[in-house]
All heavy atoms as TSV, in Angstrom:
chain	resi	resn	atom	element	x	y	z
A	1	MET	N	N	19.858	-23.502	22.136
A	1	MET	CA	C	18.762	-24.381	21.551
A	1	MET	C	C	19.404	-25.421	20.695
A	1	MET	O	O	20.553	-25.214	20.105
A	1	MET	CB	C	17.839	-23.565	20.692
A	1	MET	CG	C	16.848	-22.752	21.522
A	1	MET	SD	S	15.527	-22.274	20.415
A	1	MET	CE	C	15.808	-20.521	20.324
A	2	SER	N	N	18.785	-26.519	20.583
A	2	SER	CA	C	19.313	-27.542	19.698
A	2	SER	C	C	19.044	-27.347	18.281
A	2	SER	O	O	18.239	-26.444	17.865
A	2	SER	CB	C	18.716	-28.908	20.118
A	2	SER	OG	O	17.431	-28.963	19.802
A	3	PHE	N	N	19.733	-28.084	17.460
A	3	PHE	CA	C	19.581	-27.964	15.982
A	3	PHE	C	C	18.174	-28.265	15.534
A	3	PHE	O	O	17.584	-27.533	14.683
A	3	PHE	CB	C	20.587	-28.869	15.301
A	3	PHE	CG	C	20.760	-28.643	13.815
A	3	PHE	CD1	C	21.535	-27.581	13.336
A	3	PHE	CD2	C	20.052	-29.505	12.949
A	3	PHE	CE1	C	21.619	-27.411	11.950
A	3	PHE	CE2	C	20.199	-29.278	11.585
A	3	PHE	CZ	C	20.986	-28.268	11.111
A	4	LEU	N	N	17.580	-29.262	16.019
A	4	LEU	CA	C	16.207	-29.716	15.677
A	4	LEU	C	C	15.188	-28.658	16.038
A	4	LEU	O	O	14.354	-28.396	15.210
A	4	LEU	CB	C	15.895	-31.093	16.270
A	4	LEU	CG	C	14.584	-31.677	15.887
A	4	LEU	CD1	C	14.502	-31.878	14.385
A	4	LEU	CD2	C	14.316	-32.935	16.618
A	5	ILE	N	N	15.284	-28.181	17.175
A	5	ILE	CA	C	14.289	-27.189	17.677
A	5	ILE	C	C	14.340	-25.927	16.805
A	5	ILE	O	O	13.270	-25.402	16.360
A	5	ILE	CB	C	14.495	-26.827	19.183
A	5	ILE	CG1	C	14.185	-28.065	20.075
A	5	ILE	CG2	C	13.605	-25.662	19.595
A	5	ILE	CD1	C	14.498	-27.866	21.509
A	6	THR	N	N	15.508	-25.418	16.576
A	6	THR	CA	C	15.631	-24.189	15.711
A	6	THR	C	C	15.249	-24.492	14.279
A	6	THR	O	O	14.629	-23.621	13.663
A	6	THR	CB	C	17.069	-23.692	15.763
A	6	THR	OG1	O	17.497	-23.572	17.182
A	6	THR	CG2	C	17.164	-22.332	15.146
A	7	THR	N	N	15.512	-25.665	13.777
A	7	THR	CA	C	15.035	-25.998	12.436
A	7	THR	C	C	13.533	-26.049	12.421
A	7	THR	O	O	12.945	-25.588	11.413
A	7	THR	CB	C	15.617	-27.418	12.030
A	7	THR	OG1	O	17.023	-27.328	12.069
A	7	THR	CG2	C	15.171	-27.840	10.662
A	8	LEU	N	N	12.866	-26.555	13.408
A	8	LEU	CA	C	11.383	-26.593	13.549
A	8	LEU	C	C	10.858	-25.126	13.591
A	8	LEU	O	O	9.800	-24.808	13.076
A	8	LEU	CB	C	10.926	-27.386	14.670
A	8	LEU	CG	C	11.144	-28.917	14.561
A	8	LEU	CD1	C	10.774	-29.620	15.808
A	8	LEU	CD2	C	10.412	-29.425	13.347
A	9	ILE	N	N	11.619	-24.282	14.212
A	9	ILE	CA	C	11.227	-22.886	14.297
A	9	ILE	C	C	11.196	-22.222	12.905
A	9	ILE	O	O	10.313	-21.485	12.502
A	9	ILE	CB	C	12.056	-22.043	15.321
A	9	ILE	CG1	C	11.675	-22.558	16.743
A	9	ILE	CG2	C	11.809	-20.519	15.163
A	9	ILE	CD1	C	12.661	-21.983	17.803
A	10	PHE	N	N	12.313	-22.510	12.173
A	10	PHE	CA	C	12.455	-22.011	10.799
A	10	PHE	C	C	11.303	-22.597	9.909
A	10	PHE	O	O	10.696	-21.917	9.033
A	10	PHE	CB	C	13.786	-22.275	10.244
A	10	PHE	CG	C	14.806	-21.199	10.568
A	10	PHE	CD1	C	15.737	-21.402	11.539
A	10	PHE	CD2	C	14.801	-20.038	9.811
A	10	PHE	CE1	C	16.644	-20.481	11.805
A	10	PHE	CE2	C	15.722	-19.085	10.090
A	10	PHE	CZ	C	16.734	-19.278	11.121
A	11	VAL	N	N	10.933	-23.856	10.117
A	11	VAL	CA	C	9.846	-24.469	9.340
A	11	VAL	C	C	8.512	-23.756	9.664
A	11	VAL	O	O	7.687	-23.342	8.742
A	11	VAL	CB	C	9.764	-26.019	9.656
A	11	VAL	CG1	C	8.465	-26.576	9.073
A	11	VAL	CG2	C	11.017	-26.674	8.953
A	12	ALA	N	N	8.252	-23.474	10.986
A	12	ALA	CA	C	7.095	-22.766	11.329
A	12	ALA	C	C	7.049	-21.337	10.762
A	12	ALA	O	O	5.971	-20.901	10.268
A	12	ALA	CB	C	6.977	-22.711	12.800
A	13	ILE	N	N	8.121	-20.685	10.775
A	13	ILE	CA	C	8.181	-19.346	10.127
A	13	ILE	C	C	7.888	-19.424	8.680
A	13	ILE	O	O	7.196	-18.626	8.154
A	13	ILE	CB	C	9.536	-18.692	10.403
A	13	ILE	CG1	C	9.672	-18.304	11.837
A	13	ILE	CG2	C	9.747	-17.457	9.566
A	13	ILE	CD1	C	11.081	-17.832	12.306
A	14	GLY	N	N	8.460	-20.390	7.994
A	14	GLY	CA	C	8.195	-20.533	6.573
A	14	GLY	C	C	6.706	-20.844	6.226
A	14	GLY	O	O	6.170	-20.334	5.279
A	15	VAL	N	N	6.102	-21.704	7.076
A	15	VAL	CA	C	4.709	-22.090	6.804
A	15	VAL	C	C	3.828	-20.798	7.110
A	15	VAL	O	O	2.898	-20.474	6.306
A	15	VAL	CB	C	4.283	-23.188	7.734
A	15	VAL	CG1	C	2.778	-23.398	7.742
A	15	VAL	CG2	C	4.938	-24.493	7.306
A	16	ILE	N	N	4.069	-20.039	8.157
A	16	ILE	CA	C	3.342	-18.883	8.555
A	16	ILE	C	C	3.513	-17.781	7.412
A	16	ILE	O	O	2.510	-17.186	7.013
A	16	ILE	CB	C	3.712	-18.320	9.914
A	16	ILE	CG1	C	3.264	-19.312	11.007
A	16	ILE	CG2	C	3.188	-16.938	10.174
A	16	ILE	CD1	C	3.827	-18.947	12.387
A	17	ALA	N	N	4.715	-17.671	6.940
A	17	ALA	CA	C	4.995	-16.687	5.870
A	17	ALA	C	C	4.201	-17.052	4.601
A	17	ALA	O	O	3.637	-16.223	3.973
A	17	ALA	CB	C	6.482	-16.519	5.605
A	18	SER	N	N	4.119	-18.363	4.265
A	18	SER	CA	C	3.409	-18.839	3.122
A	18	SER	C	C	1.922	-18.675	3.289
A	18	SER	O	O	1.285	-18.156	2.288
A	18	SER	CB	C	3.685	-20.287	2.899
A	18	SER	OG	O	4.971	-20.526	2.566
A	19	LEU	N	N	1.387	-18.847	4.479
A	19	LEU	CA	C	-0.024	-18.534	4.689
A	19	LEU	C	C	-0.361	-17.086	4.627
A	19	LEU	O	O	-1.325	-16.676	4.036
A	19	LEU	CB	C	-0.481	-19.113	6.027
A	19	LEU	CG	C	-0.421	-20.623	6.083
A	19	LEU	CD1	C	-0.750	-21.098	7.523
A	19	LEU	CD2	C	-1.377	-21.271	5.058
A	20	CYS	N	N	0.531	-16.265	5.238
A	20	CYS	CA	C	0.301	-14.825	5.203
A	20	CYS	C	C	0.422	-14.286	3.759
A	20	CYS	O	O	-0.214	-13.296	3.400
A	20	CYS	CB	C	1.327	-14.072	6.111
A	20	CYS	SG	S	0.968	-14.334	7.801
A	21	THR	N	N	1.218	-14.841	2.906
A	21	THR	CA	C	1.343	-14.407	1.516
A	21	THR	C	C	0.077	-14.582	0.792
A	21	THR	O	O	-0.372	-13.692	0.071
A	21	THR	CB	C	2.456	-15.274	0.822
A	21	THR	OG1	O	3.690	-15.162	1.513
A	21	THR	CG2	C	2.612	-14.925	-0.618
A	22	GLY	N	N	-0.616	-15.758	1.022
A	22	GLY	CA	C	-1.940	-15.937	0.432
A	22	GLY	C	C	-3.006	-14.978	0.866
A	22	GLY	O	O	-3.872	-14.551	0.117
A	23	ILE	N	N	-2.939	-14.493	2.118
A	23	ILE	CA	C	-3.921	-13.623	2.698
A	23	ILE	C	C	-3.534	-12.099	2.231
A	23	ILE	O	O	-4.428	-11.398	1.830
A	23	ILE	CB	C	-3.924	-13.645	4.195
A	23	ILE	CG1	C	-4.457	-15.091	4.587
A	23	ILE	CG2	C	-4.773	-12.630	4.801
A	23	ILE	CD1	C	-4.340	-15.433	6.047
A	24	CYS	N	N	-2.286	-11.730	2.418
A	24	CYS	CA	C	-1.941	-10.310	2.210
A	24	CYS	C	C	-1.732	-9.948	0.786
A	24	CYS	O	O	-1.965	-8.816	0.358
A	24	CYS	CB	C	-0.687	-9.942	2.977
A	24	CYS	SG	S	-0.857	-10.133	4.733
A	25	PHE	N	N	-1.140	-10.879	-0.045
A	25	PHE	CA	C	-0.838	-10.578	-1.409
A	25	PHE	C	C	-1.748	-11.343	-2.450
A	25	PHE	O	O	-1.245	-12.030	-3.282
A	25	PHE	CB	C	0.667	-10.939	-1.730
A	25	PHE	CG	C	1.630	-10.192	-0.852
A	25	PHE	CD1	C	2.321	-10.846	0.102
A	25	PHE	CD2	C	1.783	-8.808	-0.967
A	25	PHE	CE1	C	3.288	-10.163	0.914
A	25	PHE	CE2	C	2.693	-8.086	-0.237
A	25	PHE	CZ	C	3.416	-8.819	0.788
A	26	ASN	N	N	-3.004	-11.212	-2.251
A	26	ASN	CA	C	-3.971	-12.017	-3.027
A	26	ASN	C	C	-4.200	-11.273	-4.364
A	26	ASN	O	O	-5.198	-10.563	-4.501
A	26	ASN	CB	C	-5.326	-12.285	-2.284
A	26	ASN	CG	C	-6.087	-13.237	-2.906
A	26	ASN	OD1	O	-5.692	-13.943	-3.864
A	26	ASN	ND2	N	-7.270	-13.499	-2.420
A	27	ARG	N	N	-3.370	-11.538	-5.379
A	27	ARG	CA	C	-3.447	-10.921	-6.660
A	27	ARG	C	C	-3.553	-11.808	-7.777
A	27	ARG	O	O	-3.155	-11.529	-8.898
A	27	ARG	CB	C	-2.231	-9.984	-6.816
A	27	ARG	CG	C	-2.159	-8.860	-5.839
A	27	ARG	CD	C	-1.006	-7.910	-6.151
A	27	ARG	NE	N	-0.937	-6.937	-5.096
A	27	ARG	CZ	C	0.139	-6.231	-4.826
A	27	ARG	NH1	N	1.242	-6.454	-5.525
A	27	ARG	NH2	N	0.198	-5.322	-3.894
A	28	GLY	N	N	-3.974	-13.048	-7.563
A	28	GLY	CA	C	-4.060	-14.051	-8.609
A	28	GLY	C	C	-3.106	-15.150	-8.278
A	28	GLY	O	O	-2.206	-15.105	-7.512
A	29	ILE	N	N	-3.355	-16.325	-8.983
A	29	ILE	CA	C	-2.625	-17.506	-8.785
A	29	ILE	C	C	-1.077	-17.334	-9.050
A	29	ILE	O	O	-0.240	-17.770	-8.298
A	29	ILE	CB	C	-3.132	-18.692	-9.581
A	29	ILE	CG1	C	-4.617	-18.947	-9.052
A	29	ILE	CG2	C	-2.306	-19.927	-9.434
A	29	ILE	CD1	C	-5.334	-19.971	-9.809
A	30	SER	N	N	-0.775	-16.689	-10.163
A	30	SER	CA	C	0.581	-16.603	-10.606
A	30	SER	C	C	1.333	-15.685	-9.607
A	30	SER	O	O	2.498	-15.993	-9.215
A	30	SER	CB	C	0.636	-15.928	-12.012
A	30	SER	OG	O	1.963	-15.814	-12.387
A	31	ALA	N	N	0.775	-14.557	-9.209
A	31	ALA	CA	C	1.432	-13.686	-8.246
A	31	ALA	C	C	1.586	-14.333	-6.886
A	31	ALA	O	O	2.639	-14.174	-6.208
A	31	ALA	CB	C	0.693	-12.329	-8.138
A	32	ASN	N	N	0.540	-15.020	-6.465
A	32	ASN	CA	C	0.688	-15.725	-5.190
A	32	ASN	C	C	1.796	-16.774	-5.172
A	32	ASN	O	O	2.487	-16.947	-4.224
A	32	ASN	CB	C	-0.651	-16.431	-4.767
A	32	ASN	CG	C	-1.669	-15.402	-4.310
A	32	ASN	OD1	O	-1.321	-14.234	-3.997
A	32	ASN	ND2	N	-2.949	-15.856	-4.149
A	33	LEU	N	N	1.838	-17.556	-6.239
A	33	LEU	CA	C	2.948	-18.539	-6.375
A	33	LEU	C	C	4.249	-17.871	-6.282
A	33	LEU	O	O	5.248	-18.365	-5.660
A	33	LEU	CB	C	2.754	-19.335	-7.638
A	33	LEU	CG	C	3.738	-20.451	-7.851
A	33	LEU	CD1	C	3.664	-21.532	-6.739
A	33	LEU	CD2	C	3.530	-21.116	-9.172
A	34	PHE	N	N	4.476	-16.684	-7.000
A	34	PHE	CA	C	5.710	-16.004	-6.959
A	34	PHE	C	C	6.062	-15.511	-5.616
A	34	PHE	O	O	7.172	-15.693	-5.132
A	34	PHE	CB	C	5.632	-14.837	-8.011
A	34	PHE	CG	C	6.860	-13.988	-8.101
A	34	PHE	CD1	C	7.983	-14.482	-8.600
A	34	PHE	CD2	C	6.792	-12.707	-7.573
A	34	PHE	CE1	C	9.129	-13.690	-8.621
A	34	PHE	CE2	C	7.868	-11.896	-7.585
A	34	PHE	CZ	C	9.099	-12.434	-8.119
A	35	HIS	N	N	5.113	-14.995	-4.904
A	35	HIS	CA	C	5.364	-14.464	-3.587
A	35	HIS	C	C	5.689	-15.598	-2.659
A	35	HIS	O	O	6.633	-15.509	-1.748
A	35	HIS	CB	C	4.178	-13.611	-3.079
A	35	HIS	CG	C	4.066	-12.301	-3.716
A	35	HIS	ND1	N	2.855	-11.858	-4.240
A	35	HIS	CD2	C	4.961	-11.303	-3.915
A	35	HIS	CE1	C	3.098	-10.666	-4.740
A	35	HIS	NE2	N	4.363	-10.301	-4.604
A	36	GLN	N	N	4.928	-16.658	-2.711
A	36	GLN	CA	C	5.267	-17.815	-1.902
A	36	GLN	C	C	6.657	-18.356	-2.127
A	36	GLN	O	O	7.348	-18.776	-1.209
A	36	GLN	CB	C	4.161	-18.914	-1.990
A	36	GLN	CG	C	2.920	-18.611	-1.427
A	36	GLN	CD	C	1.906	-19.720	-1.520
A	36	GLN	OE1	O	1.999	-20.648	-2.314
A	36	GLN	NE2	N	0.842	-19.686	-0.750
A	37	THR	N	N	6.999	-18.441	-3.387
A	37	THR	CA	C	8.379	-18.931	-3.733
A	37	THR	C	C	9.438	-17.983	-3.157
A	37	THR	O	O	10.444	-18.522	-2.627
A	37	THR	CB	C	8.534	-19.003	-5.223
A	37	THR	OG1	O	7.440	-19.831	-5.803
A	37	THR	CG2	C	9.860	-19.537	-5.666
A	38	LEU	N	N	9.209	-16.664	-3.235
A	38	LEU	CA	C	10.192	-15.751	-2.576
A	38	LEU	C	C	10.268	-15.939	-1.073
A	38	LEU	O	O	11.437	-16.011	-0.531
A	38	LEU	CB	C	9.760	-14.341	-2.981
A	38	LEU	CG	C	9.960	-13.863	-4.311
A	38	LEU	CD1	C	9.464	-12.396	-4.574
A	38	LEU	CD2	C	11.387	-13.994	-4.740
A	39	PHE	N	N	9.141	-16.112	-0.439
A	39	PHE	CA	C	9.176	-16.179	1.028
A	39	PHE	C	C	9.822	-17.496	1.475
A	39	PHE	O	O	10.600	-17.599	2.364
A	39	PHE	CB	C	7.778	-16.066	1.656
A	39	PHE	CG	C	7.358	-14.674	1.867
A	39	PHE	CD1	C	6.441	-14.112	1.051
A	39	PHE	CD2	C	7.876	-13.947	2.910
A	39	PHE	CE1	C	6.022	-12.837	1.278
A	39	PHE	CE2	C	7.469	-12.661	3.150
A	39	PHE	CZ	C	6.496	-12.095	2.276
A	40	ILE	N	N	9.563	-18.606	0.721
A	40	ILE	CA	C	10.114	-19.916	1.063
A	40	ILE	C	C	11.625	-19.886	0.802
A	40	ILE	O	O	12.431	-20.424	1.608
A	40	ILE	CB	C	9.389	-21.049	0.333
A	40	ILE	CG1	C	7.959	-21.186	0.878
A	40	ILE	CG2	C	10.129	-22.394	0.447
A	40	ILE	CD1	C	7.084	-22.185	0.118
A	41	THR	N	N	12.000	-19.279	-0.293
A	41	THR	CA	C	13.442	-19.189	-0.663
A	41	THR	C	C	14.179	-18.377	0.419
A	41	THR	O	O	15.256	-18.808	0.865
A	41	THR	CB	C	13.654	-18.588	-2.045
A	41	THR	OG1	O	12.911	-19.412	-3.034
A	41	THR	CG2	C	15.107	-18.559	-2.405
A	42	ALA	N	N	13.585	-17.303	0.877
A	42	ALA	CA	C	14.230	-16.489	1.898
A	42	ALA	C	C	14.383	-17.261	3.221
A	42	ALA	O	O	15.345	-17.164	3.847
A	42	ALA	CB	C	13.400	-15.187	2.062
A	43	THR	N	N	13.329	-17.988	3.542
A	43	THR	CA	C	13.390	-18.774	4.806
A	43	THR	C	C	14.445	-19.826	4.705
A	43	THR	O	O	15.167	-20.032	5.699
A	43	THR	CB	C	11.993	-19.394	5.092
A	43	THR	OG1	O	10.968	-18.355	5.070
A	43	THR	CG2	C	11.972	-20.110	6.388
A	44	VAL	N	N	14.514	-20.515	3.593
A	44	VAL	CA	C	15.541	-21.587	3.411
A	44	VAL	C	C	16.906	-20.983	3.438
A	44	VAL	O	O	17.829	-21.616	4.071
A	44	VAL	CB	C	15.262	-22.423	2.089
A	44	VAL	CG1	C	16.401	-23.326	1.800
A	44	VAL	CG2	C	13.966	-23.176	2.257
A	45	CYS	N	N	17.134	-19.936	2.790
A	45	CYS	CA	C	18.478	-19.207	2.819
A	45	CYS	C	C	18.834	-18.807	4.245
A	45	CYS	O	O	20.014	-18.943	4.600
A	45	CYS	CB	C	18.456	-18.059	1.888
A	45	CYS	SG	S	18.422	-18.523	0.126
A	46	CYS	N	N	17.949	-18.295	5.005
A	46	CYS	CA	C	18.237	-17.836	6.313
A	46	CYS	C	C	18.556	-19.011	7.212
A	46	CYS	O	O	19.448	-19.018	8.036
A	46	CYS	CB	C	17.042	-17.077	6.960
A	46	CYS	SG	S	16.866	-15.408	6.267
A	47	TRP	N	N	17.731	-20.176	7.030
A	47	TRP	CA	C	18.029	-21.388	7.767
A	47	TRP	C	C	19.381	-21.975	7.386
A	47	TRP	O	O	20.179	-22.364	8.301
A	47	TRP	CB	C	16.987	-22.503	7.512
A	47	TRP	CG	C	17.316	-23.699	8.145
A	47	TRP	CD1	C	17.090	-24.069	9.491
A	47	TRP	CD2	C	17.924	-24.881	7.577
A	47	TRP	NE1	N	17.571	-25.331	9.735
A	47	TRP	CE2	C	18.109	-25.865	8.512
A	47	TRP	CE3	C	18.373	-25.173	6.251
A	47	TRP	CZ2	C	18.683	-27.104	8.271
A	47	TRP	CZ3	C	18.951	-26.373	6.012
A	47	TRP	CH2	C	19.095	-27.297	7.016
A	48	MET	N	N	19.727	-21.980	6.105
A	48	MET	CA	C	21.070	-22.496	5.718
A	48	MET	C	C	22.207	-21.635	6.282
A	48	MET	O	O	23.188	-22.195	6.716
A	48	MET	CB	C	21.128	-22.544	4.166
A	48	MET	CG	C	20.375	-23.633	3.565
A	48	MET	SD	S	20.464	-23.715	1.765
A	48	MET	CE	C	22.224	-23.849	1.517
A	49	MET	N	N	22.074	-20.353	6.309
A	49	MET	CA	C	23.135	-19.486	6.919
A	49	MET	C	C	23.209	-19.834	8.381
A	49	MET	O	O	24.358	-19.941	8.917
A	49	MET	CB	C	22.711	-18.040	6.691
A	49	MET	CG	C	23.748	-17.094	7.181
A	49	MET	SD	S	25.266	-17.245	6.257
A	49	MET	CE	C	26.388	-16.293	7.259
A	50	TRP	N	N	22.118	-19.950	9.139
A	50	TRP	CA	C	22.154	-20.275	10.527
A	50	TRP	C	C	22.819	-21.625	10.739
A	50	TRP	O	O	23.648	-21.818	11.621
A	50	TRP	CB	C	20.769	-20.112	11.105
A	50	TRP	CG	C	20.736	-20.765	12.489
A	50	TRP	CD1	C	21.109	-20.066	13.676
A	50	TRP	CD2	C	20.472	-22.102	12.930
A	50	TRP	NE1	N	21.021	-20.875	14.701
A	50	TRP	CE2	C	20.702	-22.154	14.277
A	50	TRP	CE3	C	20.132	-23.254	12.234
A	50	TRP	CZ2	C	20.471	-23.291	15.061
A	50	TRP	CZ3	C	19.933	-24.401	12.982
A	50	TRP	CH2	C	20.112	-24.446	14.343
A	51	ALA	N	N	22.372	-22.655	9.933
A	51	ALA	CA	C	22.927	-23.971	10.086
A	51	ALA	C	C	24.385	-24.077	9.799
A	51	ALA	O	O	25.131	-24.731	10.568
A	51	ALA	CB	C	22.115	-24.886	9.130
A	52	ILE	N	N	24.910	-23.321	8.753
A	52	ILE	CA	C	26.293	-23.369	8.501
A	52	ILE	C	C	27.125	-22.737	9.664
A	52	ILE	O	O	28.122	-23.281	10.077
A	52	ILE	CB	C	26.573	-22.591	7.206
A	52	ILE	CG1	C	26.051	-23.489	5.988
A	52	ILE	CG2	C	28.089	-22.315	6.990
A	52	ILE	CD1	C	26.041	-22.757	4.679
A	53	VAL	N	N	26.692	-21.614	10.220
A	53	VAL	CA	C	27.349	-20.960	11.309
A	53	VAL	C	C	27.277	-21.889	12.555
A	53	VAL	O	O	28.253	-22.049	13.312
A	53	VAL	CB	C	26.715	-19.593	11.563
A	53	VAL	CG1	C	27.267	-19.031	12.893
A	53	VAL	CG2	C	27.019	-18.677	10.408
A	54	TYR	N	N	26.151	-22.441	12.805
A	54	TYR	CA	C	25.981	-23.362	14.010
A	54	TYR	C	C	26.883	-24.592	13.904
A	54	TYR	O	O	27.542	-24.907	14.833
A	54	TYR	CB	C	24.474	-23.800	14.141
A	54	TYR	CG	C	24.153	-24.592	15.331
A	54	TYR	CD1	C	23.950	-24.021	16.506
A	54	TYR	CD2	C	24.043	-26.010	15.229
A	54	TYR	CE1	C	23.705	-24.769	17.660
A	54	TYR	CE2	C	23.851	-26.790	16.298
A	54	TYR	CZ	C	23.568	-26.163	17.477
A	54	TYR	OH	O	23.376	-26.941	18.621
A	55	LEU	N	N	26.871	-25.223	12.739
A	55	LEU	CA	C	27.638	-26.415	12.531
A	55	LEU	C	C	29.145	-26.172	12.490
A	55	LEU	O	O	29.973	-26.932	12.939
A	55	LEU	CB	C	27.196	-27.173	11.333
A	55	LEU	CG	C	25.768	-27.756	11.407
A	55	LEU	CD1	C	25.420	-28.344	10.067
A	55	LEU	CD2	C	25.706	-28.813	12.546
A	56	ALA	N	N	29.560	-24.938	12.039
A	56	ALA	CA	C	30.942	-24.562	11.934
A	56	ALA	C	C	31.537	-24.420	13.361
A	56	ALA	O	O	32.748	-24.666	13.556
A	56	ALA	CB	C	31.137	-23.337	11.100
A	57	GLN	N	N	30.678	-23.999	14.294
A	57	GLN	CA	C	31.173	-23.910	15.642
A	57	GLN	C	C	31.385	-25.164	16.381
A	57	GLN	O	O	32.056	-25.253	17.437
A	57	GLN	CB	C	30.221	-22.969	16.426
A	57	GLN	CG	C	30.182	-21.575	15.948
A	57	GLN	CD	C	29.179	-20.727	16.689
A	57	GLN	OE1	O	28.659	-21.070	17.701
A	57	GLN	NE2	N	28.869	-19.554	16.127
A	58	MET	N	N	30.758	-26.284	15.877
A	58	MET	CA	C	30.865	-27.556	16.523
A	58	MET	C	C	32.247	-28.202	16.339
A	58	MET	O	O	32.779	-28.857	17.297
A	58	MET	CB	C	29.724	-28.526	16.013
A	58	MET	CG	C	28.398	-28.036	16.418
A	58	MET	SD	S	27.147	-29.098	15.741
A	58	MET	CE	C	26.831	-30.219	17.155
A	59	LYS	N	N	32.751	-28.022	15.160
A	59	LYS	CA	C	34.074	-28.612	14.863
A	59	LYS	C	C	34.850	-27.594	13.991
A	59	LYS	O	O	34.831	-27.599	12.789
A	59	LYS	CB	C	33.917	-29.883	14.011
A	59	LYS	CG	C	35.234	-30.573	13.653
A	59	LYS	CD	C	35.271	-31.860	14.308
A	59	LYS	CE	C	36.580	-32.542	13.790
A	59	LYS	NZ	N	37.235	-33.176	14.854
A	60	PRO	N	N	35.530	-26.633	14.674
A	60	PRO	CA	C	36.197	-25.605	13.948
A	60	PRO	C	C	37.399	-26.158	13.139
A	60	PRO	O	O	38.011	-27.143	13.565
A	60	PRO	CB	C	36.708	-24.657	14.978
A	60	PRO	CG	C	36.659	-25.360	16.279
A	60	PRO	CD	C	35.633	-26.474	16.096
A	61	LEU	N	N	37.676	-25.516	12.033
A	61	LEU	CA	C	38.799	-25.949	11.166
A	61	LEU	C	C	40.129	-25.552	11.799
A	61	LEU	O	O	41.120	-26.228	11.671
A	61	LEU	CB	C	38.655	-25.367	9.762
A	61	LEU	CG	C	37.447	-25.816	9.000
A	61	LEU	CD1	C	37.412	-25.102	7.647
A	61	LEU	CD2	C	37.637	-27.303	8.718
A	62	ILE	N	N	40.193	-24.428	12.445
A	62	ILE	CA	C	41.423	-23.886	13.055
A	62	ILE	C	C	41.255	-24.062	14.582
A	62	ILE	O	O	40.367	-23.436	15.170
A	62	ILE	CB	C	41.649	-22.385	12.713
A	62	ILE	CG1	C	41.761	-22.300	11.172
A	62	ILE	CG2	C	42.910	-21.932	13.397
A	62	ILE	CD1	C	41.808	-20.857	10.676
A	63	VAL	N	N	42.158	-24.811	15.148
A	63	VAL	CA	C	42.120	-24.969	16.601
A	63	VAL	C	C	42.826	-23.873	17.292
A	63	VAL	O	O	43.942	-23.548	16.942
A	63	VAL	CB	C	42.668	-26.396	17.017
A	63	VAL	CG1	C	42.665	-26.599	18.449
A	63	VAL	CG2	C	41.985	-27.518	16.271
A	64	PRO	N	N	42.231	-23.253	18.344
A	64	PRO	CA	C	42.947	-22.224	19.048
A	64	PRO	C	C	44.221	-22.686	19.701
A	64	PRO	O	O	44.239	-23.872	20.267
A	64	PRO	CB	C	42.000	-21.686	20.072
A	64	PRO	CG	C	40.705	-22.429	19.800
A	64	PRO	CD	C	40.933	-23.514	18.872
A	65	ILE	N	N	45.313	-21.949	19.639
A	65	ILE	CA	C	46.560	-22.313	20.295
A	65	ILE	C	C	46.582	-21.654	21.646
A	65	ILE	O	O	46.573	-20.446	21.726
A	65	ILE	CB	C	47.733	-21.853	19.440
A	65	ILE	CG1	C	47.680	-22.560	18.057
A	65	ILE	CG2	C	49.121	-22.181	20.122
A	65	ILE	CD1	C	48.670	-22.062	17.073
A	66	LEU	N	N	46.703	-22.446	22.728
A	66	LEU	CA	C	46.675	-21.916	24.063
A	66	LEU	C	C	48.087	-21.619	24.467
A	66	LEU	O	O	49.058	-22.376	24.170
A	66	LEU	CB	C	46.043	-22.838	25.022
A	66	LEU	CG	C	44.626	-23.244	24.760
A	66	LEU	CD1	C	44.117	-24.330	25.745
A	66	LEU	CD2	C	43.708	-21.977	24.934
A	67	SER	N	N	48.307	-20.439	25.157
A	67	SER	CA	C	49.613	-20.207	25.687
A	67	SER	C	C	49.837	-20.892	27.020
A	67	SER	O	O	48.899	-21.482	27.549
A	67	SER	CB	C	49.778	-18.663	25.854
A	67	SER	OG	O	48.829	-18.188	26.792
A	68	GLU	N	N	51.041	-20.775	27.569
A	68	GLU	CA	C	51.335	-21.519	28.827
A	68	GLU	C	C	50.580	-20.995	30.006
A	68	GLU	O	O	50.238	-21.754	30.864
A	68	GLU	CB	C	52.850	-21.343	29.094
A	68	GLU	CG	C	53.750	-22.069	28.084
A	68	GLU	CD	C	53.623	-23.567	28.150
A	68	GLU	OE1	O	53.487	-24.095	29.302
A	68	GLU	OE2	O	53.663	-24.213	27.104
A	69	GLY	N	N	50.197	-19.736	30.026
A	69	GLY	CA	C	49.467	-19.197	31.148
A	69	GLY	C	C	47.967	-19.550	31.187
A	69	GLY	O	O	47.338	-19.298	32.182
A	70	GLU	N	N	47.507	-20.047	30.125
A	70	GLU	CA	C	46.021	-20.348	30.106
A	70	GLU	C	C	45.683	-21.742	30.378
A	70	GLU	O	O	46.194	-22.699	30.215
A	70	GLU	CB	C	45.457	-19.973	28.717
A	70	GLU	CG	C	45.624	-18.471	28.487
A	70	GLU	CD	C	44.965	-18.129	27.154
A	70	GLU	OE1	O	44.130	-18.843	26.614
A	70	GLU	OE2	O	45.334	-17.102	26.602
């Protein structure tokens, strides 16, 4: 998958998680804001981890050394 498509998938997951937070954890404005902040932060952290791993594979810092037989 391309970078843009997977980024849009993470955005959709974040939006769905935020909406589900309002439905499932309806304990007042302050608690809802706290839960939404946790879900959005978790989604952004997961996306950043995926993006760093994905982009690191595009231009590796250490180039593999091929032997004569390969």
